[in-house]
C-alpha positions in Angstrom: 0.0 0.0 0.0 3.0 2.3 0.1 3.1 5.4 -2.0 6.7 6.3 -2.8 6.2 8.4 -5.9 7.9 11.8 -5.5 5.3 14.5 -5.2 7.2 17.4 -3.6 10.0 19.3 -5.4 10.2 22.1 -2.7 12.0 22.3 0.6 10.3 20.5 3.5 10.3 20.9 7.3 9.9 17.9 9.6 9.1 18.3 13.3 8.1 14.7 14.5 10.5 11.9 13.8 12.3 9.5 16.2 16.0 8.9 15.9 15.6 5.3 17.2 12.9 4.7 14.6 15.2 5.9 11.8 18.3 3.7 11.9 19.7 2.3 8.6 19.3 -1.5 8.7 22.8 -1.9 7.3 24.1 0.1 10.3 22.1 -2.1 12.8 23.7 -5.3 11.2 27.2 -3.8 11.2 27.2 -3.0 14.9 25.5 -6.2 15.9 28.3 -8.1 14.1 31.0 -5.9 15.6 29.6 -6.2 19.1 28.7 -9.9 18.7 25.1 -9.2 19.5 22.6 -11.8 18.3 19.8 -10.3 16.2 16.7 -12.2 14.8 18.1 -11.8 11.3 21.5 -11.3 9.6 20.5 -9.7 6.3 18.8 -6.4 5.5 15.9 -8.1 3.8 15.3 -10.5 6.7 15.7 -7.9 9.3 13.2 -5.6 7.6 10.7 -8.5 7.5 10.8 -8.6 11.3 11.1 -5.0 12.3 9.0 -3.2 9.7 5.5 -3.7 8.5 2.9 -2.3 6.0 -0.5 -3.3 7.5 -1.9 -2.1 10.8 -0.8 -3.4 14.2 -1.7 -2.3 17.7 0.5 0.4 19.2 1.8 -2.2 21.7 2.9 -4.5 18.8 4.5 -1.5 17.1 6.5 -0.6 20.2 7.7 -4.2 20.6 9.6 -3.8 17.2 12.3 -1.7 18.9 13.3 -4.6 21.1 14.6 -6.5 18.1 17.3 -4.1 17.0 18.0 -1.5 19.7 20.6 -3.7 21.5 22.9 -3.3 18.4 23.1 0.5 18.8 22.4 1.4 22.4 25.5 1.8 24.6 28.0 2.0 21.8 29.6 5.5 21.3 30.5 5.0 17.7 27.1 3.7 16.8 25.2 6.5 18.5 27.2 9.2 16.7 26.9 7.4 13.4 23.1 6.9 13.5 22.7 10.7 14.2 25.0 11.5 11.2 23.2 9.1 8.9 19.8 10.5 10.0 20.8 13.9 8.7 22.0 12.4 5.4 18.7 10.5 5.0 16.7 13.7 5.6 18.8 15.7 3.2 18.1 13.2 0.5 14.4 13.6 1.1 14.5 17.3 0.5 14.2 18.3 4.2 15.9 21.6 5.0 15.1 21.7 8.7 14.4 18.8 11.0 13.8 18.3 14.7 14.6 14.7 15.7 13.6 13.3 19.0 14.9 10.5 21.2 15.2 9.2 24.7 18.8 9.6 26.0 18.1 6.8 28.5 17.1 4.3 25.8 20.4 4.8 24.0 22.5 4.6 27.2 23.8 1.6 29.1 24.6 3.1 32.5 22.9 5.2 35.2 19.6 3.8 33.8 17.2 1.9 36.0 16.1 -0.4 34.5 18.8 -0.7 31.8 16.9 -0.9 28.5 17.1 -3.9 26.2 18.6 -6.2 28.9 22.1 -5.0 28.3 25.0 -5.3 30.7 25.7 -2.0 32.5 28.5 0.0 30.7 30.0 3.4 30.7 27.6 5.3 28.2 25.4 7.6 30.3 22.4 9.6 29.1 24.6 12.7 29.1 27.1 10.9 26.9 24.3 10.0 24.5 23.2 13.6 24.1 26.8 14.7 23.4 27.3 11.9 20.9 24.1 12.6 19.1 24.9 16.3 19.0 28.3 15.5 17.4 26.6 13.4 14.7 24.0 16.0 13.9 26.5 18.8 13.7 28.8 16.8 11.4 25.8 15.9 9.2 24.7 19.5 9.0 28.1 20.6 7.7 28.2 17.7 5.2 24.7 17.8 3.9 23.8 21.5 4.2 20.6 21.2 6.2 19.7 22.3 9.7 19.1 19.6 12.4 18.0 20.1 16.0 17.0 17.6 18.7 14.2 17.0 21.2 14.8 14.9 24.3 12.1 12.5 25.3 10.7 11.7 28.7 8.9 8.3 28.9 5.5 8.0 30.5 6.3 4.7 32.2 9.6 6.0 33.6 8.8 9.3 35.5 12.1 8.9 37.5 14.0 9.7 34.3 12.2 13.0 33.6 14.1 15.4 35.9 17.4 14.2 34.4 15.9 14.7 30.9 15.1 18.3 31.6 18.5 18.9 33.1 20.0 17.6 29.9 17.7 20.0 28.0 19.1 22.8 30.0 22.8 21.7 29.7 22.6 21.3 25.9 20.0 24.1 25.2 20.5 25.1 21.5 23.4 22.7 21.3 21.6 21.0 19.4 18.7 20.5 21.9 15.7 22.7 21.5 12.9 21.1 23.5 11.5 18.4 25.8 8.9 15.7 24.8 6.9 13.1 26.6 6.2 9.8 24.8 4.8 6.4 25.6 1.6 4.9 26.9 -1.1 7.6 27.1 -3.1 5.7 29.6 -0.5 6.6 32.3 -1.8 9.8 33.9 0.8 12.6 34.6 -1.0 13.6 37.8 0.0 10.1 39.1 3.6 10.6 38.0 4.8 13.9 39.5 8.2 13.4 37.9 6.8 14.4 34.5 5.0 17.4 35.8 8.0 18.6 37.8 10.2 18.3 34.7 7.8 20.3 32.6 7.5 22.9 35.3 11.2 23.3 35.3 11.2 23.5 31.5 8.7 26.4 31.6 10.8 28.1 34.3 14.0 27.8 32.2 12.5 28.7 28.8 12.8 25.1 27.4 10.3 24.5 24.6 7.7 21.7 25.2 5.9 19.2 23.0 3.9 16.1 24.2 2.7 13.0 22.5 -1.1 13.2 23.1 -4.3 12.2 21.4 -2.6 9.6 19.2 -4.5 6.7 20.6 -5.6 8.3 23.8 -8.7 10.4 24.3 -9.0 14.2 24.1 -8.5 14.4 27.9 -4.8 13.4 27.4 -4.4 16.4 25.0 -6.1 18.7 27.6 -3.7 17.4 30.3 -0.7 18.1 27.9 -1.9 21.6 27.4 -3.2 22.5 30.8 -0.8 20.6 33.1 2.4 20.3 31.1 2.0 23.6 29.2 2.7 21.9 25.9 3.4 24.3 23.0 2.9 21.6 20.4 1.0 18.3 20.3 2.5 15.1 18.9 -0.2 13.6 16.7 -3.3 14.9 18.5 -5.8 13.2 16.2 -8.5 12.5 18.8 -8.7 16.2 19.8 -11.4 16.5 17.2 -13.7 14.3 19.3 -14.0 17.1 21.9 -15.3 20.1 19.9 -14.8 22.6 22.7 -11.2 21.6 23.3 -10.5 21.5 19.5 -11.9 25.0 19.0 -9.9 26.3 21.9 -6.7 24.9 20.4 -7.5 26.2 17.0 -8.0 29.7 18.5 -4.6 29.3 20.3 -3.0 28.3 17.0 -1.7 25.1 18.6 0.5 23.1 16.3 -0.3 19.4 15.7 2.6 17.2 14.6 0.7 14.7 12.4 2.0 11.5 10.9 -0.7 10.0 8.5 1.1 6.8 7.5 2.1 6.1 11.1 -1.4 6.7 12.3 -2.6 4.0 9.9 0.0 1.4 10.9 -0.4 1.9 14.7 -4.2 1.8 14.5 -4.4 5.4 15.9 -7.1 6.4 13.3 -9.8 5.0 11.1 -7.9 3.0 8.4 -10.0 4.9 5.8 -7.8 7.8 4.9 -10.7 9.8 3.6 -11.9 10.0 7.2 -8.6 11.0 8.7 -8.5 13.9 11.2 -5.9 15.7 9.1 -8.7 16.4 6.6 -10.5 18.2 9.4 -7.3 20.1 10.2 -6.9 21.1 6.6 -10.6 22.2 6.3 -10.3 24.4 9.4 -6.9 25.8 8.4 -5.4 24.4 11.6 -1.7 24.7 12.4 -0.2 21.3 11.6 2.7 19.5 9.9 3.2 16.2 8.1 5.9 13.9 9.5 7.2 10.3 9.2 7.5 9.4 12.9 9.4 6.1 12.6 10.6 5.6 9.0 12.6 2.5 9.6 9.7 0.6 11.1 7.2 2.0 8.6 9.5 1.7 5.6 8.7 5.2 4.7 9.9 8.6 3.7 8.1 12.0 3.8 7.0 11.2 0.2 4.8 8.4 1.6 2.8 10.8 3.8 2.7 13.5 1.0 1.4 10.9 -1.5 -1.3 9.7 1.0 -2.4 13.3 1.5 -2.5 13.9 -2.3 -4.3 10.6 -3.1 -6.8 10.5 -0.2 -7.1 13.9 1.3 -7.2 16.2 -1.8 -4.0 18.1 -0.9 -2.7 20.6 -3.3 0.8 22.0 -3.7 -0.4 25.2 -2.1 -1.6 23.2 1.0 1.8 21.4 1.2 3.5 24.8 1.1 1.2 26.2 3.8 1.9 23.1 6.0 5.6 23.6 5.7 5.4 27.3 6.5 3.3 26.4 9.5 6.0 23.8 10.5 8.7 26.4 10.2 6.7 29.0 12.2 6.0 26.4 14.9 9.6 25.1 15.0 11.6 25.5 18.2 14.4 27.5 16.6 15.5 30.8 18.1 13.8 33.8 16.6 16.6 34.8 14.3 17.2 31.3 12.9 13.4 30.9 12.5 13.2 34.1 10.5 16.1 32.9 8.3 14.3 29.5 7.7 11.0 31.3 6.8 12.8 33.6 4.4 14.4 30.7 2.7 11.1 28.8 2.4 9.2 31.8 1.1 11.9 32.5 -1.5 11.9 28.8 -2.6 8.1 28.8 -2.7 8.0 32.1 -4.8 6.1 33.8 -2.0 6.5 37.2 -0.3 6.8 37.2 3.5 3.8 39.3 4.4 3.5 38.9 8.1 6.0 39.3 10.9 6.7 36.6 13.4 
């Protein structure tokens, strides 16, 4: 069902994509062999058969895919830096000029983590080391491939004891390359029952750290409301089920809240009706909402941005003008500092043949 035809010939902005869902399968196999880590497959084709898919699964089944390959990368300094560098290369080839990539520092570490992810032996790569290594890879990729890449550090809903360390890493590496904090994971876990998340976000607000939250992907509108009211989110990751609460939806439209939508992802995780003609993005488009199109986890979904753009063209009546509007919205809602944001918008407007008519 994939749509890989090239539909966009203009610069693109991507705000919602996970680093650990974007590794090259060849890189996974290389480090598994080097580190003598047993994987469920030893060829690219066989590995992709196990970790990627093209028909809907539950969100739980999707999340289980990471267990198959993360041990090959997590805890290895060379691997962590390399996957960040290769991520920038991949996005440059897709025509992306600015990207915000997100990840959990703890999931890529192998020390000072309780529990240690993926059943590894404890080692010497800390979450702080992970951020530093990812930063190195992103910066080297920027210079090589001439695009701008920034990062977002993820808290995990099931591990509230990590969140205060995550916000401290956001503060330490603010704008180097880190621009924001995120909360991802099981939306059924209430933040009020996990004060670590709330405290981390309160500290982010106090220190001027930008904030996004995965909410309303598979969870109800109440999760979105919690993200906005309790965590003071400036953007919402996915947010599809917001439309089920007309009052909340209208409030967020009036506030120009940005929704980081991922159409192909929402199909494969069962987040939305599998009929794309009923997708909430169509409602967003109709209402001139502030939203973007993103890949989420391209390794697992075997996708590029062109997959999402083609879906929008084929099933949602998107025009080139709407794609341009979506990318301008993404740039305006990016977490770049004001001057860099203005430069990005100027570049996009010039590329799109438009005149910048409104100030930030």
